[in-house]
PDB file with SEQRES, HELIX, SHEET and CRYST1 records, atoms N, CA, C and O in Angstrom:
SEQRES   1 A   88  MET GLN VAL GLU ALA VAL TYR GLU ASN GLY VAL LEU ARG          
SEQRES   2 A   88  PRO LEU GLU PRO LEU GLU LEU ALA GLU HIS GLN HIS VAL          
SEQRES   3 A   88  THR VAL THR VAL ILE GLU SER THR THR SER ALA ASP ARG          
SEQRES   4 A   88  THR GLN LEU ASP SER THR PHE VAL GLU LYS LEU ARG GLU          
SEQRES   5 A   88  ASP LEU GLN THR ALA PRO PRO ALA PRO GLY LEU ASP GLU          
SEQRES   6 A   88  VAL ARG ARG ARG LEU SER LYS ILE PRO GLY SER ILE ALA          
SEQRES   7 A   88  ALA ASP PHE ILE ALA GLU ARG GLU ASP ARG                      
HELIX    1 AA1 ALA A   37  THR A   56  1                                  20    
HELIX    2 AA2 LEU A   63  SER A   71  1                                   9    
HELIX    3 AA3 ILE A   77  GLU A   86  1                                  10    
SHEET    1 AA1 2 ALA A   5  GLU A   8  0                                        
SHEET    2 AA1 2 VAL A  11  PRO A  14 -1                                        
CRYST1    1.000    1.000    1.000  90.00  90.00  90.00 P 1           1          
ATOM      1  N   MET A   1      77.885 130.894 -11.103  1.00  0.00           N  
ATOM      2  CA  MET A   1      77.413 132.246 -10.876  1.00  0.00           C  
ATOM      3  C   MET A   1      78.375 132.918  -9.897  1.00  0.00           C  
ATOM      4  O   MET A   1      78.737 132.340  -8.872  1.00  0.00           O  
ATOM      5  N   GLN A   2      78.780 134.131 -10.221  1.00  0.00           N  
ATOM      6  CA  GLN A   2      79.641 134.887  -9.336  1.00  0.00           C  
ATOM      7  C   GLN A   2      79.004 136.242  -9.107  1.00  0.00           C  
ATOM      8  O   GLN A   2      78.718 136.964 -10.062  1.00  0.00           O  
ATOM      9  N   VAL A   3      78.777 136.597  -7.843  1.00  0.00           N  
ATOM     10  CA  VAL A   3      78.158 137.880  -7.515  1.00  0.00           C  
ATOM     11  C   VAL A   3      78.948 138.548  -6.404  1.00  0.00           C  
ATOM     12  O   VAL A   3      79.592 137.886  -5.591  1.00  0.00           O  
ATOM     13  N   GLU A   4      78.888 139.851  -6.385  1.00  0.00           N  
ATOM     14  CA  GLU A   4      79.485 140.623  -5.308  1.00  0.00           C  
ATOM     15  C   GLU A   4      78.482 140.675  -4.166  1.00  0.00           C  
ATOM     16  O   GLU A   4      77.273 140.717  -4.393  1.00  0.00           O  
ATOM     17  N   ALA A   5      78.986 140.672  -2.940  1.00  0.00           N  
ATOM     18  CA  ALA A   5      78.117 140.728  -1.771  1.00  0.00           C  
ATOM     19  C   ALA A   5      78.802 141.553  -0.687  1.00  0.00           C  
ATOM     20  O   ALA A   5      80.013 141.773  -0.719  1.00  0.00           O  
ATOM     21  N   VAL A   6      77.998 142.002   0.271  1.00  0.00           N  
ATOM     22  CA  VAL A   6      78.503 142.745   1.423  1.00  0.00           C  
ATOM     23  C   VAL A   6      78.142 141.953   2.666  1.00  0.00           C  
ATOM     24  O   VAL A   6      77.035 141.427   2.781  1.00  0.00           O  
ATOM     25  N   TYR A   7      79.092 141.872   3.603  1.00  0.00           N  
ATOM     26  CA  TYR A   7      78.847 141.190   4.870  1.00  0.00           C  
ATOM     27  C   TYR A   7      78.381 142.229   5.873  1.00  0.00           C  
ATOM     28  O   TYR A   7      79.137 143.133   6.228  1.00  0.00           O  
ATOM     29  N   GLU A   8      77.127 142.106   6.337  1.00  0.00           N  
ATOM     30  CA  GLU A   8      76.544 143.053   7.282  1.00  0.00           C  
ATOM     31  C   GLU A   8      75.795 142.299   8.371  1.00  0.00           C  
ATOM     32  O   GLU A   8      74.943 141.457   8.090  1.00  0.00           O  
ATOM     33  N   ASN A   9      76.127 142.616   9.615  1.00  0.00           N  
ATOM     34  CA  ASN A   9      75.419 142.036  10.769  1.00  0.00           C  
ATOM     35  C   ASN A   9      75.347 140.512  10.698  1.00  0.00           C  
ATOM     36  O   ASN A   9      74.318 139.916  11.015  1.00  0.00           O  
ATOM     37  N   GLY A  10      76.447 139.888  10.281  1.00  0.00           N  
ATOM     38  CA  GLY A  10      76.507 138.436  10.255  1.00  0.00           C  
ATOM     39  C   GLY A  10      75.845 137.783   9.058  1.00  0.00           C  
ATOM     40  O   GLY A  10      75.681 136.563   9.030  1.00  0.00           O  
ATOM     41  N   VAL A  11      75.458 138.587   8.054  1.00  0.00           N  
ATOM     42  CA  VAL A  11      74.757 138.046   6.888  1.00  0.00           C  
ATOM     43  C   VAL A  11      75.423 138.560   5.615  1.00  0.00           C  
ATOM     44  O   VAL A  11      75.767 139.738   5.518  1.00  0.00           O  
ATOM     45  N   LEU A  12      75.602 137.665   4.639  1.00  0.00           N  
ATOM     46  CA  LEU A  12      76.083 138.082   3.326  1.00  0.00           C  
ATOM     47  C   LEU A  12      74.891 138.583   2.517  1.00  0.00           C  
ATOM     48  O   LEU A  12      73.905 137.867   2.345  1.00  0.00           O  
ATOM     49  N   ARG A  13      74.986 139.825   2.017  1.00  0.00           N  
ATOM     50  CA  ARG A  13      73.900 140.420   1.239  1.00  0.00           C  
ATOM     51  C   ARG A  13      74.395 140.654  -0.180  1.00  0.00           C  
ATOM     52  O   ARG A  13      75.290 141.473  -0.388  1.00  0.00           O  
ATOM     53  N   PRO A  14      73.829 139.946  -1.173  1.00  0.00           N  
ATOM     54  CA  PRO A  14      74.238 140.151  -2.573  1.00  0.00           C  
ATOM     55  C   PRO A  14      73.949 141.577  -3.018  1.00  0.00           C  
ATOM     56  O   PRO A  14      72.974 142.186  -2.578  1.00  0.00           O  
ATOM     57  N   LEU A  15      74.802 142.108  -3.894  1.00  0.00           N  
ATOM     58  CA  LEU A  15      74.622 143.464  -4.401  1.00  0.00           C  
ATOM     59  C   LEU A  15      73.746 143.504  -5.649  1.00  0.00           C  
ATOM     60  O   LEU A  15      73.463 144.582  -6.171  1.00  0.00           O  
ATOM     61  N   GLU A  16      73.319 142.353  -6.127  1.00  0.00           N  
ATOM     62  CA  GLU A  16      72.410 142.286  -7.264  1.00  0.00           C  
ATOM     63  C   GLU A  16      71.454 141.125  -7.035  1.00  0.00           C  
ATOM     64  O   GLU A  16      71.774 140.198  -6.291  1.00  0.00           O  
ATOM     65  N   PRO A  17      70.276 141.168  -7.670  1.00  0.00           N  
ATOM     66  CA  PRO A  17      69.309 140.078  -7.490  1.00  0.00           C  
ATOM     67  C   PRO A  17      69.875 138.735  -7.976  1.00  0.00           C  
ATOM     68  O   PRO A  17      70.624 138.684  -8.952  1.00  0.00           O  
ATOM     69  N   LEU A  18      69.514 137.679  -7.297  1.00  0.00           N  
ATOM     70  CA  LEU A  18      69.952 136.333  -7.673  1.00  0.00           C  
ATOM     71  C   LEU A  18      68.775 135.562  -8.252  1.00  0.00           C  
ATOM     72  O   LEU A  18      67.657 135.643  -7.742  1.00  0.00           O  
ATOM     73  N   GLU A  19      69.029 134.823  -9.307  1.00  0.00           N  
ATOM     74  CA  GLU A  19      67.984 134.004  -9.913  1.00  0.00           C  
ATOM     75  C   GLU A  19      67.975 132.642  -9.244  1.00  0.00           C  
ATOM     76  O   GLU A  19      68.391 131.641  -9.827  1.00  0.00           O  
ATOM     77  N   LEU A  20      67.491 132.621  -8.007  1.00  0.00           N  
ATOM     78  CA  LEU A  20      67.421 131.394  -7.222  1.00  0.00           C  
ATOM     79  C   LEU A  20      66.001 131.224  -6.692  1.00  0.00           C  
ATOM     80  O   LEU A  20      65.290 132.200  -6.453  1.00  0.00           O  
ATOM     81  N   ALA A  21      65.610 129.986  -6.515  1.00  0.00           N  
ATOM     82  CA  ALA A  21      64.303 129.708  -5.923  1.00  0.00           C  
ATOM     83  C   ALA A  21      64.369 129.968  -4.416  1.00  0.00           C  
ATOM     84  O   ALA A  21      65.415 129.803  -3.789  1.00  0.00           O  
ATOM     85  N   GLU A  22      63.242 130.375  -3.854  1.00  0.00           N  
ATOM     86  CA  GLU A  22      63.181 130.598  -2.414  1.00  0.00           C  
ATOM     87  C   GLU A  22      63.558 129.312  -1.671  1.00  0.00           C  
ATOM     88  O   GLU A  22      63.073 128.235  -2.015  1.00  0.00           O  
ATOM     89  N   HIS A  23      64.405 129.417  -0.672  1.00  0.00           N  
ATOM     90  CA  HIS A  23      64.903 128.302   0.157  1.00  0.00           C  
ATOM     91  C   HIS A  23      65.818 127.338  -0.601  1.00  0.00           C  
ATOM     92  O   HIS A  23      66.106 126.244  -0.114  1.00  0.00           O  
ATOM     93  N   GLN A  24      66.268 127.733  -1.774  1.00  0.00           N  
ATOM     94  CA  GLN A  24      67.192 126.884  -2.540  1.00  0.00           C  
ATOM     95  C   GLN A  24      68.537 126.853  -1.833  1.00  0.00           C  
ATOM     96  O   GLN A  24      69.057 127.893  -1.427  1.00  0.00           O  
ATOM     97  N   HIS A  25      69.097 125.660  -1.687  1.00  0.00           N  
ATOM     98  CA  HIS A  25      70.411 125.511  -1.059  1.00  0.00           C  
ATOM     99  C   HIS A  25      71.495 125.731  -2.103  1.00  0.00           C  
ATOM    100  O   HIS A  25      71.392 125.251  -3.232  1.00  0.00           O  
ATOM    101  N   VAL A  26      72.534 126.461  -1.717  1.00  0.00           N  
ATOM    102  CA  VAL A  26      73.665 126.724  -2.598  1.00  0.00           C  
ATOM    103  C   VAL A  26      74.952 126.580  -1.805  1.00  0.00           C  
ATOM    104  O   VAL A  26      74.933 126.597  -0.574  1.00  0.00           O  
ATOM    105  N   THR A  27      76.056 126.440  -2.499  1.00  0.00           N  
ATOM    106  CA  THR A  27      77.375 126.442  -1.876  1.00  0.00           C  
ATOM    107  C   THR A  27      78.025 127.782  -2.176  1.00  0.00           C  
ATOM    108  O   THR A  27      78.053 128.219  -3.327  1.00  0.00           O  
ATOM    109  N   VAL A  28      78.541 128.425  -1.158  1.00  0.00           N  
ATOM    110  CA  VAL A  28      79.128 129.751  -1.311  1.00  0.00           C  
ATOM    111  C   VAL A  28      80.626 129.682  -1.039  1.00  0.00           C  
ATOM    112  O   VAL A  28      81.055 129.129  -0.027  1.00  0.00           O  
ATOM    113  N   THR A  29      81.416 130.243  -1.945  1.00  0.00           N  
ATOM    114  CA  THR A  29      82.851 130.398  -1.746  1.00  0.00           C  
ATOM    115  C   THR A  29      83.109 131.874  -1.535  1.00  0.00           C  
ATOM    116  O   THR A  29      82.696 132.697  -2.352  1.00  0.00           O  
ATOM    117  N   VAL A  30      83.785 132.223  -0.455  1.00  0.00           N  
ATOM    118  CA  VAL A  30      84.025 133.621  -0.142  1.00  0.00           C  
ATOM    119  C   VAL A  30      85.463 133.967  -0.488  1.00  0.00           C  
ATOM    120  O   VAL A  30      86.405 133.340  -0.004  1.00  0.00           O  
ATOM    121  N   ILE A  31      85.618 134.991  -1.347  1.00  0.00           N  
ATOM    122  CA  ILE A  31      86.928 135.507  -1.721  1.00  0.00           C  
ATOM    123  C   ILE A  31      86.901 136.989  -1.427  1.00  0.00           C  
ATOM    124  O   ILE A  31      86.052 137.709  -1.953  1.00  0.00           O  
ATOM    125  N   GLU A  32      87.819 137.460  -0.592  1.00  0.00           N  
ATOM    126  CA  GLU A  32      87.835 138.872  -0.230  1.00  0.00           C  
ATOM    127  C   GLU A  32      88.111 139.719  -1.455  1.00  0.00           C  
ATOM    128  O   GLU A  32      89.067 139.472  -2.191  1.00  0.00           O  
ATOM    129  N   SER A  33      87.271 140.718  -1.670  1.00  0.00           N  
ATOM    130  CA  SER A  33      87.393 141.597  -2.825  1.00  0.00           C  
ATOM    131  C   SER A  33      88.329 142.749  -2.507  1.00  0.00           C  
ATOM    132  O   SER A  33      88.361 143.255  -1.386  1.00  0.00           O  
ATOM    133  N   THR A  34      89.094 143.156  -3.523  1.00  0.00           N  
ATOM    134  CA  THR A  34      89.994 144.285  -3.336  1.00  0.00           C  
ATOM    135  C   THR A  34      89.486 145.525  -4.054  1.00  0.00           C  
ATOM    136  O   THR A  34      90.151 146.561  -4.049  1.00  0.00           O  
ATOM    137  N   THR A  35      88.293 145.426  -4.682  1.00  0.00           N  
ATOM    138  CA  THR A  35      87.738 146.576  -5.391  1.00  0.00           C  
ATOM    139  C   THR A  35      86.965 147.449  -4.423  1.00  0.00           C  
ATOM    140  O   THR A  35      86.485 146.978  -3.392  1.00  0.00           O  
ATOM    141  N   SER A  36      86.847 148.717  -4.757  1.00  0.00           N  
ATOM    142  CA  SER A  36      86.087 149.634  -3.917  1.00  0.00           C  
ATOM    143  C   SER A  36      84.596 149.402  -4.118  1.00  0.00           C  
ATOM    144  O   SER A  36      84.175 148.853  -5.136  1.00  0.00           O  
ATOM    145  N   ALA A  37      83.811 149.819  -3.150  1.00  0.00           N  
ATOM    146  CA  ALA A  37      82.354 149.641  -3.236  1.00  0.00           C  
ATOM    147  C   ALA A  37      81.780 150.428  -4.401  1.00  0.00           C  
ATOM    148  O   ALA A  37      80.858 149.955  -5.065  1.00  0.00           O  
ATOM    149  N   ASP A  38      82.309 151.632  -4.668  1.00  0.00           N  
ATOM    150  CA  ASP A  38      81.807 152.435  -5.778  1.00  0.00           C  
ATOM    151  C   ASP A  38      82.016 151.732  -7.103  1.00  0.00           C  
ATOM    152  O   ASP A  38      81.111 151.685  -7.935  1.00  0.00           O  
ATOM    153  N   ARG A  39      83.201 151.187  -7.301  1.00  0.00           N  
ATOM    154  CA  ARG A  39      83.498 150.506  -8.557  1.00  0.00           C  
ATOM    155  C   ARG A  39      82.614 149.270  -8.703  1.00  0.00           C  
ATOM    156  O   ARG A  39      82.094 149.001  -9.786  1.00  0.00           O  
ATOM    157  N   THR A  40      82.445 148.529  -7.631  1.00  0.00           N  
ATOM    158  CA  THR A  40      81.605 147.335  -7.671  1.00  0.00           C  
ATOM    159  C   THR A  40      80.188 147.705  -8.088  1.00  0.00           C  
ATOM    160  O   THR A  40      79.579 147.011  -8.902  1.00  0.00           O  
ATOM    161  N   GLN A  41      79.661 148.790  -7.537  1.00  0.00           N  
ATOM    162  CA  GLN A  41      78.302 149.211  -7.879  1.00  0.00           C  
ATOM    163  C   GLN A  41      78.228 149.626  -9.344  1.00  0.00           C  
ATOM    164  O   GLN A  41      77.258 149.310 -10.032  1.00  0.00           O  
ATOM    165  N   LEU A  42      79.257 150.338  -9.826  1.00  0.00           N  
ATOM    166  CA  LEU A  42      79.271 150.720 -11.233  1.00  0.00           C  
ATOM    167  C   LEU A  42      79.316 149.490 -12.131  1.00  0.00           C  
ATOM    168  O   LEU A  42      78.614 149.430 -13.141  1.00  0.00           O  
ATOM    169  N   ASP A  43      80.138 148.511 -11.767  1.00  0.00           N  
ATOM    170  CA  ASP A  43      80.227 147.273 -12.543  1.00  0.00           C  
ATOM    171  C   ASP A  43      78.882 146.563 -12.567  1.00  0.00           C  
ATOM    172  O   ASP A  43      78.445 146.098 -13.620  1.00  0.00           O  
ATOM    173  N   SER A  44      78.230 146.477 -11.430  1.00  0.00           N  
ATOM    174  CA  SER A  44      76.935 145.800 -11.349  1.00  0.00           C  
ATOM    175  C   SER A  44      75.893 146.529 -12.180  1.00  0.00           C  
ATOM    176  O   SER A  44      75.077 145.900 -12.852  1.00  0.00           O  
ATOM    177  N   THR A  45      75.920 147.862 -12.135  1.00  0.00           N  
ATOM    178  CA  THR A  45      74.982 148.654 -12.922  1.00  0.00           C  
ATOM    179  C   THR A  45      75.211 148.430 -14.411  1.00  0.00           C  
ATOM    180  O   THR A  45      74.260 148.273 -15.176  1.00  0.00           O  
ATOM    181  N   PHE A  46      76.479 148.415 -14.818  1.00  0.00           N  
ATOM    182  CA  PHE A  46      76.817 148.190 -16.223  1.00  0.00           C  
ATOM    183  C   PHE A  46      76.343 146.816 -16.688  1.00  0.00           C  
ATOM    184  O   PHE A  46      75.743 146.692 -17.755  1.00  0.00           O  
ATOM    185  N   VAL A  47      76.610 145.793 -15.894  1.00  0.00           N  
ATOM    186  CA  VAL A  47      76.231 144.428 -16.266  1.00  0.00           C  
ATOM    187  C   VAL A  47      74.710 144.310 -16.360  1.00  0.00           C  
ATOM    188  O   VAL A  47      74.191 143.675 -17.278  1.00  0.00           O  
ATOM    189  N   GLU A  48      74.004 144.914 -15.420  1.00  0.00           N  
ATOM    190  CA  GLU A  48      72.537 144.844 -15.454  1.00  0.00           C  
ATOM    191  C   GLU A  48      71.986 145.551 -16.692  1.00  0.00           C  
ATOM    192  O   GLU A  48      71.064 145.045 -17.332  1.00  0.00           O  
ATOM    193  N   LYS A  49      72.537 146.708 -17.033  1.00  0.00           N  
ATOM    194  CA  LYS A  49      72.109 147.443 -18.230  1.00  0.00           C  
ATOM    195  C   LYS A  49      72.401 146.617 -19.486  1.00  0.00           C  
ATOM    196  O   LYS A  49      71.585 146.562 -20.406  1.00  0.00           O  
ATOM    197  N   LEU A  50      73.562 145.983 -19.512  1.00  0.00           N  
ATOM    198  CA  LEU A  50      73.936 145.141 -20.653  1.00  0.00           C  
ATOM    199  C   LEU A  50      72.961 143.973 -20.798  1.00  0.00           C  
ATOM    200  O   LEU A  50      72.549 143.648 -21.911  1.00  0.00           O  
ATOM    201  N   ARG A  51      72.595 143.350 -19.698  1.00  0.00           N  
ATOM    202  CA  ARG A  51      71.625 142.243 -19.746  1.00  0.00           C  
ATOM    203  C   ARG A  51      70.284 142.717 -20.314  1.00  0.00           C  
ATOM    204  O   ARG A  51      69.672 142.037 -21.138  1.00  0.00           O  
ATOM    205  N   GLU A  52      69.840 143.888 -19.862  1.00  0.00           N  
ATOM    206  CA  GLU A  52      68.573 144.433 -20.369  1.00  0.00           C  
ATOM    207  C   GLU A  52      68.653 144.708 -21.867  1.00  0.00           C  
ATOM    208  O   GLU A  52      67.732 144.384 -22.617  1.00  0.00           O  
ATOM    209  N   ASP A  53      69.765 145.312 -22.297  1.00  0.00           N  
ATOM    210  CA  ASP A  53      69.940 145.625 -23.720  1.00  0.00           C  
ATOM    211  C   ASP A  53      69.962 144.359 -24.572  1.00  0.00           C  
ATOM    212  O   ASP A  53      69.421 144.348 -25.678  1.00  0.00           O  
ATOM    213  N   LEU A  54      70.577 143.303 -24.073  1.00  0.00           N  
ATOM    214  CA  LEU A  54      70.669 142.059 -24.838  1.00  0.00           C  
ATOM    215  C   LEU A  54      69.312 141.380 -24.993  1.00  0.00           C  
ATOM    216  O   LEU A  54      69.097 140.633 -25.948  1.00  0.00           O  
ATOM    217  N   GLN A  55      68.405 141.632 -24.068  1.00  0.00           N  
ATOM    218  CA  GLN A  55      67.062 141.041 -24.162  1.00  0.00           C  
ATOM    219  C   GLN A  55      66.316 141.554 -25.390  1.00  0.00           C  
ATOM    220  O   GLN A  55      65.520 140.825 -25.981  1.00  0.00           O  
ATOM    221  N   THR A  56      66.569 142.808 -25.778  1.00  0.00           N  
ATOM    222  CA  THR A  56      65.840 143.413 -26.901  1.00  0.00           C  
ATOM    223  C   THR A  56      66.703 143.568 -28.149  1.00  0.00           C  
ATOM    224  O   THR A  56      66.234 144.082 -29.164  1.00  0.00           O  
ATOM    225  N   ALA A  57      67.956 143.130 -28.084  1.00  0.00           N  
ATOM    226  CA  ALA A  57      68.859 143.282 -29.229  1.00  0.00           C  
ATOM    227  C   ALA A  57      68.482 142.307 -30.339  1.00  0.00           C  
ATOM    228  O   ALA A  57      68.049 141.186 -30.068  1.00  0.00           O  
ATOM    229  N   PRO A  58      68.646 142.733 -31.580  1.00  0.00           N  
ATOM    230  CA  PRO A  58      68.390 141.806 -32.688  1.00  0.00           C  
ATOM    231  C   PRO A  58      69.466 140.719 -32.705  1.00  0.00           C  
ATOM    232  O   PRO A  58      70.528 140.902 -32.109  1.00  0.00           O  
ATOM    233  N   PRO A  59      69.215 139.606 -33.367  1.00  0.00           N  
ATOM    234  CA  PRO A  59      70.229 138.549 -33.416  1.00  0.00           C  
ATOM    235  C   PRO A  59      71.490 139.039 -34.135  1.00  0.00           C  
ATOM    236  O   PRO A  59      71.422 139.886 -35.025  1.00  0.00           O  
ATOM    237  N   ALA A  60      72.614 138.502 -33.741  1.00  0.00           N  
ATOM    238  CA  ALA A  60      73.888 138.866 -34.369  1.00  0.00           C  
ATOM    239  C   ALA A  60      73.883 138.388 -35.820  1.00  0.00           C  
ATOM    240  O   ALA A  60      73.280 137.363 -36.138  1.00  0.00           O  
ATOM    241  N   PRO A  61      74.558 139.134 -36.696  1.00  0.00           N  
ATOM    242  CA  PRO A  61      74.597 138.696 -38.104  1.00  0.00           C  
ATOM    243  C   PRO A  61      75.404 137.412 -38.242  1.00  0.00           C  
ATOM    244  O   PRO A  61      76.327 137.156 -37.469  1.00  0.00           O  
ATOM    245  N   GLY A  62      75.045 136.616 -39.228  1.00  0.00           N  
ATOM    246  CA  GLY A  62      75.772 135.379 -39.494  1.00  0.00           C  
ATOM    247  C   GLY A  62      77.086 135.662 -40.200  1.00  0.00           C  
ATOM    248  O   GLY A  62      77.361 136.803 -40.571  1.00  0.00           O  
ATOM    249  N   LEU A  63      77.888 134.643 -40.385  1.00  0.00           N  
ATOM    250  CA  LEU A  63      79.200 134.781 -41.004  1.00  0.00           C  
ATOM    251  C   LEU A  63      79.102 135.340 -42.417  1.00  0.00           C  
ATOM    252  O   LEU A  63      79.900 136.196 -42.800  1.00  0.00           O  
ATOM    253  N   ASP A  64      78.139 134.871 -43.190  1.00  0.00           N  
ATOM    254  CA  ASP A  64      77.986 135.371 -44.565  1.00  0.00           C  
ATOM    255  C   ASP A  64      77.661 136.865 -44.580  1.00  0.00           C  
ATOM    256  O   ASP A  64      78.168 137.608 -45.420  1.00  0.00           O  
ATOM    257  N   GLU A  65      76.821 137.293 -43.656  1.00  0.00           N  
ATOM    258  CA  GLU A  65      76.466 138.713 -43.577  1.00  0.00           C  
ATOM    259  C   GLU A  65      77.679 139.554 -43.155  1.00  0.00           C  
ATOM    260  O   GLU A  65      77.884 140.646 -43.684  1.00  0.00           O  
ATOM    261  N   VAL A  66      78.468 139.063 -42.225  1.00  0.00           N  
ATOM    262  CA  VAL A  66      79.684 139.778 -41.809  1.00  0.00           C  
ATOM    263  C   VAL A  66      80.637 139.909 -42.990  1.00  0.00           C  
ATOM    264  O   VAL A  66      81.186 140.984 -43.228  1.00  0.00           O  
ATOM    265  N   ARG A  67      80.832 138.842 -43.717  1.00  0.00           N  
ATOM    266  CA  ARG A  67      81.708 138.891 -44.902  1.00  0.00           C  
ATOM    267  C   ARG A  67      81.180 139.882 -45.935  1.00  0.00           C  
ATOM    268  O   ARG A  67      81.960 140.616 -46.541  1.00  0.00           O  
ATOM    269  N   ARG A  68      79.862 139.909 -46.143  1.00  0.00           N  
ATOM    270  CA  ARG A  68      79.263 140.830 -47.106  1.00  0.00           C  
ATOM    271  C   ARG A  68      79.523 142.273 -46.680  1.00  0.00           C  
ATOM    272  O   ARG A  68      79.897 143.112 -47.500  1.00  0.00           O  
ATOM    273  N   ARG A  69      79.323 142.556 -45.387  1.00  0.00           N  
ATOM    274  CA  ARG A  69      79.541 143.922 -44.895  1.00  0.00           C  
ATOM    275  C   ARG A  69      81.009 144.320 -44.984  1.00  0.00           C  
ATOM    276  O   ARG A  69      81.323 145.446 -45.367  1.00  0.00           O  
ATOM    277  N   LEU A  70      81.907 143.410 -44.635  1.00  0.00           N  
ATOM    278  CA  LEU A  70      83.342 143.713 -44.691  1.00  0.00           C  
ATOM    279  C   LEU A  70      83.817 143.931 -46.122  1.00  0.00           C  
ATOM    280  O   LEU A  70      84.737 144.714 -46.361  1.00  0.00           O  
ATOM    281  N   SER A  71      83.197 143.247 -47.066  1.00  0.00           N  
ATOM    282  CA  SER A  71      83.630 143.378 -48.456  1.00  0.00           C  
ATOM    283  C   SER A  71      83.359 144.773 -49.013  1.00  0.00           C  
ATOM    284  O   SER A  71      83.946 145.153 -50.027  1.00  0.00           O  
ATOM    285  N   LYS A  72      82.490 145.534 -48.375  1.00  0.00           N  
ATOM    286  CA  LYS A  72      82.166 146.886 -48.832  1.00  0.00           C  
ATOM    287  C   LYS A  72      83.202 147.920 -48.375  1.00  0.00           C  
ATOM    288  O   LYS A  72      83.198 149.051 -48.859  1.00  0.00           O  
ATOM    289  N   ILE A  73      84.083 147.544 -47.454  1.00  0.00           N  
ATOM    290  CA  ILE A  73      85.098 148.480 -46.968  1.00  0.00           C  
ATOM    291  C   ILE A  73      86.231 148.537 -47.982  1.00  0.00           C  
ATOM    292  O   ILE A  73      86.824 147.508 -48.306  1.00  0.00           O  
ATOM    293  N   PRO A  74      86.544 149.743 -48.493  1.00  0.00           N  
ATOM    294  CA  PRO A  74      87.603 149.843 -49.503  1.00  0.00           C  
ATOM    295  C   PRO A  74      88.988 149.581 -48.906  1.00  0.00           C  
ATOM    296  O   PRO A  74      89.212 149.777 -47.712  1.00  0.00           O  
ATOM    297  N   GLY A  75      89.914 149.131 -49.763  1.00  0.00           N  
ATOM    298  CA  GLY A  75      91.282 148.866 -49.322  1.00  0.00           C  
ATOM    299  C   GLY A  75      91.385 147.561 -48.566  1.00  0.00           C  
ATOM    300  O   GLY A  75      90.476 146.732 -48.589  1.00  0.00           O  
ATOM    301  N   SER A  76      92.521 147.396 -47.890  1.00  0.00           N  
ATOM    302  CA  SER A  76      92.704 146.186 -47.093  1.00  0.00           C  
ATOM    303  C   SER A  76      93.504 146.523 -45.841  1.00  0.00           C  
ATOM    304  O   SER A  76      94.258 147.495 -45.818  1.00  0.00           O  
ATOM    305  N   ILE A  77      93.338 145.738 -44.834  1.00  0.00           N  
ATOM    306  CA  ILE A  77      94.083 145.944 -43.594  1.00  0.00           C  
ATOM    307  C   ILE A  77      95.574 145.750 -43.853  1.00  0.00           C  
ATOM    308  O   ILE A  77      96.399 146.493 -43.321  1.00  0.00           O  
ATOM    309  N   ALA A  78      95.920 144.764 -44.661  1.00  0.00           N  
ATOM    310  CA  ALA A  78      97.333 144.512 -44.975  1.00  0.00           C  
ATOM    311  C   ALA A  78      97.960 145.741 -45.617  1.00  0.00           C  
ATOM    312  O   ALA A  78      99.076 146.120 -45.260  1.00  0.00           O  
ATOM    313  N   ALA A  79      97.259 146.375 -46.562  1.00  0.00           N  
ATOM    314  CA  ALA A  79      97.783 147.574 -47.211  1.00  0.00           C  
ATOM    315  C   ALA A  79      97.959 148.708 -46.206  1.00  0.00           C  
ATOM    316  O   ALA A  79      98.917 149.476 -46.299  1.00  0.00           O  
ATOM    317  N   ASP A  80      97.049 148.816 -45.254  1.00  0.00           N  
ATOM    318  CA  ASP A  80      97.164 149.843 -44.224  1.00  0.00           C  
ATOM    319  C   ASP A  80      98.400 149.613 -43.360  1.00  0.00           C  
ATOM    320  O   ASP A  80      99.106 150.566 -43.029  1.00  0.00           O  
ATOM    321  N   PHE A  81      98.669 148.364 -42.993  1.00  0.00           N  
ATOM    322  CA  PHE A  81      99.859 148.059 -42.193  1.00  0.00           C  
ATOM    323  C   PHE A  81     101.134 148.378 -42.962  1.00  0.00           C  
ATOM    324  O   PHE A  81     102.073 148.957 -42.415  1.00  0.00           O  
ATOM    325  N   ILE A  82     101.159 148.000 -44.223  1.00  0.00           N  
ATOM    326  CA  ILE A  82     102.348 148.270 -45.056  1.00  0.00           C  
ATOM    327  C   ILE A  82     102.586 149.770 -45.166  1.00  0.00           C  
ATOM    328  O   ILE A  82     103.719 150.229 -45.023  1.00  0.00           O  
ATOM    329  N   ALA A  83     101.542 150.525 -45.416  1.00  0.00           N  
ATOM    330  CA  ALA A  83     101.670 151.976 -45.536  1.00  0.00           C  
ATOM    331  C   ALA A  83     102.150 152.592 -44.220  1.00  0.00           C  
ATOM    332  O   ALA A  83     102.978 153.503 -44.221  1.00  0.00           O  
ATOM    333  N   GLU A  84     101.635 152.100 -43.121  1.00  0.00           N  
ATOM    334  CA  GLU A  84     102.048 152.631 -41.820  1.00  0.00           C  
ATOM    335  C   GLU A  84     103.513 152.351 -41.541  1.00  0.00           C  
ATOM    336  O   GLU A  84     104.219 153.202 -41.001  1.00  0.00           O  
ATOM    337  N   ARG A  85     103.973 151.163 -41.907  1.00  0.00           N  
ATOM    338  CA  ARG A  85     105.392 150.817 -41.687  1.00  0.00           C  
ATOM    339  C   ARG A  85     106.302 151.622 -42.605  1.00  0.00           C  
ATOM    340  O   ARG A  85     107.426 151.945 -42.220  1.00  0.00           O  
ATOM    341  N   GLU A  86     105.849 151.949 -43.792  1.00  0.00           N  
ATOM    342  CA  GLU A  86     106.668 152.740 -44.717  1.00  0.00           C  
ATOM    343  C   GLU A  86     106.844 154.157 -44.214  1.00  0.00           C  
ATOM    344  O   GLU A  86     107.838 154.809 -44.533  1.00  0.00           O  
ATOM    345  N   ASP A  87     105.884 154.647 -43.425  1.00  0.00           N  
ATOM    346  CA  ASP A  87     105.963 156.001 -42.870  1.00  0.00           C  
ATOM    347  C   ASP A  87     107.031 156.119 -41.787  1.00  0.00           C  
ATOM    348  O   ASP A  87     107.446 157.231 -41.459  1.00  0.00           O  
ATOM    349  N   ARG A  88     107.477 155.020 -41.235  1.00  0.00           N  
ATOM    350  CA  ARG A  88     108.452 155.076 -40.136  1.00  0.00           C  
ATOM    351  C   ARG A  88     109.791 155.370 -40.625  1.00  0.00           C  
ATOM    352  O   ARG A  88     110.732 155.453 -39.836  1.00  0.00           O  
TER     353      ARG A  88                                                      
END                                                                             
């Protein structure tokens, strides 16, 4: 688990909730961050929103379903590359 934290008044305060039991012992490695606080907060907000969205997302399609969907796309990627190179 890797989380961003702020050091305040002699205490490390995580910037997002931790899924740990009360009084659970952990080992902490401190690496000084070079990102700004605003960016860190935006990243944390994005990750939290993504986690929430994944909780309600339908299961990913299987390989057969992906192949079926791709087969409906006309043309081919190879033909597109060839056409693009001919334009040069």
